[in-house]
C-alpha positions, -999 to +999 in steps of 0.1 A: -331-542+112-319-525+143-307-534+174-324-517+204-309-521+238-327-516+272-311-506+303-320-503+340-358-498+348-364-497+309-353-534+309-374-544+340-403-529+324-397-544+291-387-577+302-358-578+276-320-564+277-320-560+241-339-572+206-337-565+172-364-547+155-374-541+118-386-509+117-395-482+091-390-453+116-372-423+107-365-408+137-358-423+175-393-405+185-410-427+152-394-456+170-405-451+199-441-445+189-442-479+171-423-494+201-455-482+224-482-498+200-468-534+206-478-539+241-487-523+274-453-534+288-436-509+259-463-485+264-453-482+300-415-480+298-419-456+271-444-434+290-426-405+300-395-398+274-383-368+295-372-396+323-353-414+296-317-410+274-311-422+244-278-433+222-274-441+189-244-466+180-230-455+216-228-416+212-254-396+232-284-381+211-321-364+210-354-384+205-358-361+172-326-376+161-323-395+124-323-433+123-306-432+090-275-457+092-279-463+129-273-501+139-279-499+176-304-479+198-299-479+234-325-463+261-316-458+295-325-437+326-302-403+331-271-415+353-264-398+385-226-391+397-212-403+426 
């Protein structure tokens, strides 16, 4: 079981701030594929992963990263400085 957190417009499109996901995904990309297959709202939120960033256990990561031992995955748009 992995905690999946959604921020900004990702959360708005999915309609949840977080959820627990039972998954057999080996990588972040595999998890995204599983989520996209769930419902249209997930498919829409993850339709352009180039517009997303991911953090594993609160550390920035890549979509090809392994989920082995990971407890938390967070998806969010790129941050802009100011």
